[in-house]
C-alpha positions, 0 to 999 in steps of 0.5 A: 804729727809725721816721722822725718827719719831723714832729716832726723838721720841726717842731723846724727850723721854731722854731729859723729863727725862735727860739735855743732848741727846747723837746722837751717830753713823757711819760718814753721816748716817743723825745726823745733818740732825736729829739734825736739824729737832728736832731743826726746832720743838724747838725754841730757838736754837744754833748750833756748828759745830766744823768741821768748823774753826769758830764753833770751835773759838767760841768754844774757851772759852766754858764758856763764849759762852754758859753759856748764852744760852737759849733752845736747843744747838747743838754741833756737831763732838763733838769728836773733842772736849772732853773736852767740857764735864766738861764744859756741867756739870757745865752747865746742874749743876747749879740751874737755868740750863733750857738749853738741850744739842744735841751734836753728835759725832763718835768716840762710844768708846771715845766718850761714855767714857768721855761723861759716865764718866763725865757726869754720871747722866745727858746723855743719848744716842740715836743710829743713823744708817743708813736708815732701812725698817721701814723708807724707806717702805718694797716696797724699799727692794731691793734698801736698801739692796743693796746700803745700810742705808747710805742718800747717798748713798741710795738717789743716782740717780743710781747705779753708782753714789752710788758705788760711793759715797760709794768708796769714803766714803771708801777712806775719812774714811781711810785717813782722819777720822781715823787719826783724831781721833789720830789712827797712822794705815796705810789706806792701811794697814786698807783698806785690814783688811776691805776688809777681813772682807767684804769676813767674813762676818757673819762668827765667828771671828777667830783672828788667821787667820785674823793674820796669813792672815796680818802678824800680832800678834792676839792683832794687829789684835784685835785690828784693829776690835775693831777699826773699830767696836767702829767706827760703821764701824763693828758688833760684834754680840756675842755669848748666851752661854746657859746653856746646856751640849753642846760644844758651841762656844765662839767667835763673830761673824762679820760684817759688818753694812751696807750691802752698804759697804759689796757690795763696798769692794766686788765690787758688782756694783748692784743688780744683780752682787750680786745676781750671787755672793758666798757671797749672802746668807752672805749678805741677814743674815747682813742686816736682821740682821741689819734690827732686831736690827735696828726694836727693839732698843734691846741691848741683842741679841745674836747668837748661835751655837754649835761644833755640828753645830747646829745655830740659827742666832739671839736670842732677849730678849723681855719681858721674852721670848728668840726669835729666827730668821732664816734667810734664802736666798730662795724662801720656806724655811723649818724646819730643824734639827737645828731649832728644836735643837734651840727650845728646848735647848733654850726654844724659845717663837717663832722662825721666818724665815725671807725670801725675799718672799711676805706672811708670813705662818706658818711653825709649831706652834711655828715656822712663815716664815717671809716675808721681805715685811712684815717685819718692821710690824711683829717686 
């Protein structure tokens, strides 16, 4: 098992101020394992898994089942019983309440909306994705990139077993998980759309193009995109609109969030095949984007691109300063005109060029070539 101390600490920090924590992330990303690890550090924990018939029956009368419990109560797959949020509000509002609730879910829009509305001021959110470089170590960079961060995929005995797990995950997600959320899109239609997104990985969203390919309306294509985004399968990276006199791209960039799923959808079986694939650079870009987001835990992240062609892969605001990231799959990246334009137009404090090499070195006063081997330590 791989330790995830940062996410455990995030749960502890929220519980210092609020009685309910929602741990959110895609299925099979390790939420249950993390919750059980948290429970092992606390005495008097009670666990309910709403995918198990017995636990669902135990909560048929939730007030009766929960009102006398103390310590930490963990409720897994809570999106199956969203009415429980109203019960939790009543319980945590009791004058003598000492019970804390850790709820786990994988259907973000529905879960977050219900929790935020019903438990306003009582609940905090902790996001969880698959493993990241900070957790597995930079020496596992190639394996993590190739297989993705889902624990069972990353820890599989070999590439064949890892790919088989990812293909099974995709099928189960489309055929079982999506219908359980009350979504009636045919599995084959959604798989086709998801595969199209994998081929479009790292590109700017074009609803009209996807609609033509699917033979649907633009609104339908947009609904499919939002559906997969809400289920943590797709990331829509929003554009930054700087106040400059240049026409700027206003549509989001699209990434399949887990690099292993990108490769499965593209039928890339191993790292050797990936190195010869035309989406190599886009795959590397998406992988590093997710690593930066995981390392910084920031929501204030964008990309920037002008109609004239100047662009920045990632723009992050931290401590009141703008920091830029260019992501290059190259042996020795160099400064470019686009980097200079981004430095000037966006008034960047610094620009990092993330590449897969071994050494970190300066390219200029405000530009550093950042090795993926140093990545976790430098961010």
